[in-house]
C-alpha positions as CSV (number, residue, x, y, z in Angstrom):
1,M,4.7,-8.0,2.9
2,E,6.3,-7.8,-0.5
3,E,8.2,-4.7,0.5
4,L,9.5,-6.3,3.7
5,N,10.6,-9.4,1.7
6,N,12.5,-7.2,-0.7
7,R,14.2,-5.3,2.0
8,I,15.1,-8.5,3.9
9,N,16.7,-9.9,0.8
10,E,18.7,-6.7,0.2
11,L,20.0,-6.7,3.8
12,R,20.8,-10.4,3.7
13,K,23.1,-9.7,0.8
14,E,24.6,-6.5,2.2
15,K,25.4,-8.1,5.5
16,N,26.4,-11.6,4.3
17,A,23.6,-13.0,6.5
18,I,21.9,-16.4,6.6
19,I,18.3,-16.7,7.9
20,L,17.6,-20.0,9.8
21,A,14.0,-20.9,10.6
22,H,12.5,-23.7,12.6
23,N,9.7,-25.8,11.2
24,Y,7.3,-24.2,13.6
25,Q,7.8,-20.6,12.4
26,V,5.0,-18.6,10.8
27,P,4.6,-19.3,7.0
28,E,6.0,-15.9,5.9
29,V,9.2,-16.4,7.9
30,Q,9.6,-19.9,6.6
31,D,9.2,-18.6,3.0
32,V,12.0,-16.0,3.4
33,A,14.4,-18.3,5.2
34,D,17.6,-19.7,3.6
35,Y,17.1,-22.9,5.5
36,I,14.2,-24.5,7.4
37,G,14.7,-27.5,9.7
38,D,14.5,-29.2,13.1
39,S,16.9,-28.5,16.0
40,L,19.6,-30.8,14.8
41,G,19.5,-29.6,11.2
42,L,19.6,-26.0,12.3
43,A,22.6,-26.7,14.6
44,R,24.4,-28.3,11.7
45,K,23.6,-25.4,9.4
46,A,24.9,-22.9,11.9
47,A,28.1,-24.9,12.2
48,Q,28.6,-25.1,8.4
49,T,27.7,-21.6,7.2
50,D,30.2,-19.2,5.8
51,A,27.8,-16.3,6.5
52,E,29.1,-13.6,8.9
53,L,25.7,-13.1,10.5
54,I,23.1,-15.7,11.6
55,V,19.6,-14.6,12.1
56,F,17.8,-17.3,14.1
57,C,14.1,-17.6,13.7
58,G,13.3,-20.0,16.4
59,V,13.5,-19.8,20.2
60,H,16.2,-18.5,22.5
61,F,18.0,-21.8,23.3
62,M,18.4,-22.4,19.5
63,A,20.1,-19.0,19.0
64,E,22.3,-19.8,22.0
65,T,23.3,-23.1,20.5
66,A,24.3,-21.3,17.2
67,S,26.4,-18.9,19.3
68,I,28.1,-21.8,21.0
69,I,28.8,-23.6,17.7
70,S,29.9,-20.5,15.8
71,P,31.6,-18.2,18.4
72,D,33.2,-16.1,15.7
73,K,29.8,-15.2,14.1
74,K,27.2,-12.7,15.2
75,V,23.9,-14.4,16.1
76,L,20.6,-12.4,16.2
77,I,17.2,-13.4,17.4
78,P,14.4,-11.1,16.2
79,D,12.4,-11.2,19.5
80,L,14.0,-11.8,22.9
81,E,10.7,-13.1,24.3
82,A,10.9,-16.1,22.0
83,G,11.6,-18.5,24.9
84,C,10.8,-22.2,25.5
85,S,8.5,-23.7,28.1
86,L,10.4,-27.0,28.0
87,A,13.8,-25.3,28.5
88,D,12.4,-23.5,31.5
89,T,11.6,-26.7,33.3
90,I,15.2,-27.3,34.4
91,T,17.9,-25.0,35.7
92,A,21.6,-25.5,36.0
93,D,21.2,-25.6,39.8
94,Q,18.5,-28.2,39.6
95,L,20.7,-30.3,37.3
96,R,23.7,-30.0,39.6
97,A,21.6,-31.2,42.6
98,W,20.2,-34.1,40.5
99,K,23.7,-35.1,39.5
100,A,24.8,-35.1,43.2
101,E,22.1,-37.6,43.9
102,H,23.4,-39.9,41.2
103,P,27.2,-39.6,41.1
104,G,28.8,-41.1,38.1
105,A,25.7,-41.1,36.0
106,A,25.8,-40.0,32.3
107,V,23.8,-36.9,31.8
108,V,21.8,-36.7,28.6
109,M,19.9,-33.4,28.0
110,Y,17.5,-32.6,25.2
111,V,18.9,-29.7,23.1
112,N,15.9,-27.7,24.4
113,T,17.9,-26.4,27.4
114,T,19.8,-23.3,28.3
115,A,23.6,-22.9,27.8
116,E,24.0,-23.2,31.5
117,V,22.3,-26.6,31.6
118,K,24.3,-27.8,28.5
119,A,27.5,-26.9,30.4
120,E,26.5,-29.4,33.1
121,T,25.7,-32.1,30.5
122,D,27.6,-35.0,29.0
123,Y,25.5,-35.5,25.8
124,C,22.9,-33.3,24.1
125,C,20.3,-34.9,21.9
126,T,17.4,-34.0,19.7
127,S,14.2,-36.0,19.1
128,S,15.8,-37.3,15.9
129,N,18.9,-38.8,17.4
130,A,18.0,-39.4,21.1
131,M,17.8,-43.1,20.6
132,D,21.2,-43.2,19.0
133,V,22.7,-41.1,21.8
134,I,21.3,-43.4,24.5
135,N,22.4,-46.5,22.7
136,S,26.0,-45.1,22.5
137,I,26.2,-45.2,26.3
138,P,27.3,-48.5,27.8
139,E,24.4,-50.5,29.1
140,H,25.7,-50.7,32.7
141,K,25.9,-46.9,32.9
142,E,23.2,-45.0,34.9
143,I,21.6,-42.3,32.8
144,L,19.9,-39.0,33.8
145,F,17.7,-37.9,31.0
146,G,15.9,-34.5,30.7
147,P,14.1,-32.4,30.6
148,D,11.3,-33.9,28.5
149,K,9.5,-36.7,30.3
150,F,7.6,-37.9,27.2
151,L,10.6,-38.2,25.0
152,G,12.4,-39.8,27.9
153,S,9.7,-42.3,28.5
154,Y,9.5,-43.1,24.7
155,I,13.3,-43.6,24.5
156,Q,13.3,-45.8,27.7
157,L,10.5,-47.9,26.3
158,M,12.3,-48.4,22.9
159,T,15.7,-49.0,24.3
160,G,14.7,-51.0,27.4
161,R,17.2,-49.0,29.6
162,E,16.1,-49.8,33.2
163,N,18.8,-47.6,34.8
164,M,17.5,-44.4,33.2
165,H,16.0,-41.6,35.4
166,I,13.8,-39.1,33.7
167,W,13.2,-35.4,34.6
168,D,9.6,-34.3,35.1
169,G,9.5,-31.6,32.3
170,A,7.4,-31.1,29.2
171,C,6.6,-28.8,26.4
172,H,3.3,-27.1,27.1
173,V,2.1,-27.6,23.5
174,H,3.1,-31.2,23.1
175,E,1.8,-32.1,26.5
176,K,-1.7,-31.0,25.5
177,I,-1.5,-33.3,22.4
178,G,-0.8,-36.1,24.8
179,D,-4.5,-36.1,25.8
180,L,-5.6,-37.0,22.3
181,N,-7.4,-40.2,21.5
182,L,-5.6,-41.3,18.4
183,G,-8.1,-44.1,17.8
184,E,-10.8,-41.4,17.3
185,K,-8.6,-39.6,14.8
186,Q,-8.1,-42.8,12.9
187,K,-11.8,-43.3,12.7
188,E,-12.3,-39.7,11.4
189,H,-9.5,-40.2,8.8
190,P,-9.3,-43.9,8.0
191,E,-7.0,-43.5,5.0
192,A,-4.6,-41.2,6.8
193,E,-1.1,-41.9,8.0
194,I,-0.7,-40.6,11.6
195,L,2.5,-38.9,12.5
196,I,3.4,-38.2,16.1
197,H,6.3,-36.2,17.6
198,P,8.0,-38.1,20.5
199,E,7.5,-35.1,22.8
200,C,3.8,-35.9,22.8
201,G,2.5,-38.0,25.6
202,C,0.5,-40.0,22.9
203,S,3.8,-41.3,21.5
204,T,4.4,-43.4,24.6
205,S,0.7,-44.3,24.7
206,C,0.9,-45.4,21.1
207,M,4.0,-47.5,21.7
208,L,2.3,-49.2,24.7
209,N,-0.9,-49.8,22.7
210,S,1.1,-51.2,19.8
211,T,2.9,-53.6,22.1
212,F,0.0,-54.8,24.2
213,Y,-3.2,-54.1,22.1
214,H,-2.0,-53.8,18.5
215,D,-4.3,-50.9,17.8
216,C,-1.8,-48.2,16.9
217,K,-0.4,-49.8,13.7
218,D,-0.9,-46.8,11.5
219,A,1.0,-44.3,13.6
220,H,4.6,-43.3,13.0
221,I,6.7,-41.5,15.6
222,Y,9.2,-39.0,14.2
223,S,11.1,-35.8,14.9
224,T,9.9,-32.9,12.7
225,G,12.7,-33.6,10.3
226,G,11.7,-37.2,10.2
227,M,8.1,-36.3,9.5
228,I,9.1,-34.1,6.6
229,D,11.1,-37.0,5.1
230,F,8.4,-39.6,5.7
231,V,5.7,-37.5,4.0
232,K,7.9,-37.0,0.9
233,E,8.4,-40.7,0.5
234,S,5.0,-41.9,1.5
235,K,2.4,-42.9,-1.1
236,A,-0.4,-41.9,1.2
237,E,-2.4,-38.8,0.3
238,E,-3.7,-37.8,3.8
239,F,-1.8,-37.3,7.0
240,V,-2.8,-36.5,10.6
241,V,0.1,-34.6,12.2
242,A,0.5,-34.6,16.0
243,T,2.9,-31.7,16.7
244,E,3.0,-27.9,16.6
245,T,0.9,-26.7,13.6
246,G,3.6,-24.6,12.0
247,I,5.0,-27.6,10.3
248,L,1.9,-28.0,8.1
249,H,2.9,-25.0,6.0
250,R,6.1,-26.7,4.9
251,M,4.4,-30.0,4.4
252,E,1.8,-28.5,2.1
253,K,4.3,-26.4,0.2
254,E,6.6,-29.4,-0.5
255,N,3.9,-31.9,-1.1
256,P,1.2,-30.4,-3.4
257,G,-1.9,-32.6,-3.7
258,K,-1.4,-34.2,-0.3
259,K,-3.7,-33.3,2.6
260,F,-2.5,-32.5,6.1
261,I,-4.7,-32.4,9.2
262,P,-3.5,-31.2,12.6
263,A,-4.2,-33.7,15.4
264,N,-5.1,-30.7,17.4
265,E,-5.7,-27.2,15.8
266,E,-4.8,-25.5,19.1
267,S,-1.3,-26.9,19.1
268,V,0.3,-23.6,18.6
269,C,3.5,-22.4,20.4
270,E,3.1,-18.7,21.2
271,F,6.9,-18.5,21.6
272,M,7.6,-19.8,18.1
273,K,5.1,-17.3,16.8
274,K,6.9,-14.3,18.3
275,I,9.0,-13.8,15.2
276,N,7.4,-12.2,12.1
277,L,8.6,-10.4,9.0
278,Q,8.6,-7.0,10.7
279,N,10.9,-7.9,13.6
280,L,13.0,-10.1,11.3
281,Y,13.6,-7.1,9.1
282,E,14.4,-4.9,12.1
283,A,16.9,-7.5,13.4
284,L,18.8,-7.3,10.1
285,E,18.4,-3.5,9.8
286,Y,19.5,-2.7,13.3
287,D,21.6,-5.8,14.3
288,R,19.3,-6.8,17.1
289,Y,19.0,-8.8,19.3
290,D,22.5,-10.1,19.8
291,V,22.8,-13.6,21.4
292,K,26.3,-14.2,22.7
293,V,27.2,-17.0,25.1
294,P,30.2,-16.1,27.3
295,E,33.4,-17.7,26.2
296,E,34.0,-19.9,29.3
297,L,30.4,-21.1,29.4
298,A,30.5,-21.8,25.6
299,K,33.7,-23.9,26.0
300,R,31.9,-26.2,28.5
301,A,28.6,-26.3,26.6
302,I,30.1,-27.1,23.2
303,K,31.2,-30.6,24.3
304,P,27.8,-32.2,24.6
305,I,26.6,-30.4,21.4
306,E,29.6,-31.8,19.4
307,R,28.8,-35.3,20.7
308,M,25.2,-34.8,19.6
309,M,26.2,-33.8,16.1
310,A,28.8,-36.6,15.8
311,I,26.4,-39.4,16.9
312,G,23.7,-38.7,14.3
């Protein structure tokens, strides 16, 4: 591992490369990355970097987004099989058909979508700014939101938008967390703060419980970036975290002395775990695998991404 780290560092300098890693990546990849973050943070970093080469340690739609934002840079993903079950739940053809059923509706798609879907979209969003994106759209406007039904339901509940239609898609990892009984977790860890990603079904359940039964008072719903910030500022010493377990490494590293408990230890995304030090090194050494969105498609897909980054 030390030898691979050294070689990666040499190649990074030789090729003027930046390594971007999502919060769900394996620890050794996070440790060698130049920047770790959520989808919005990674998109912004890809737009801002002066590096000639971006090595994206995440999943394929993220590398596509970097290619769209920085068309003059080479973008590599170390493993082409690093896909996304949520992005796979909607195609461009399906979105076009949905739009035809609701002419004039504003289309808001989670950034976890393919370039082809983004090209059919008015606004992209991430879990950290979805609320702001929806609130930026006039109240009378009909909205098509996708593909994540849990994030959509949470946003609809929080904003009260009655004219919002939600696609029936979900992340297979966060969907499983939705079956959790958070009340039981609170009993197991009475001193812990509970952090929930809005892609989890339990986020909507928690909001409903809080509204009607007042028994979810210690839970906080955040994007992964929001979770990282909350933990740093919180005086609590123990946290139950309802999202993909990869984020725990960063939390532990940045907050020594605090304890982090996965809400579900089996919440592991096999796609996020496709990338490791070996194939990261090979990506840098052999310039593989190149992710390039065709120019005409990128011109259409950049518009909703720019709106996403401008809104928040």
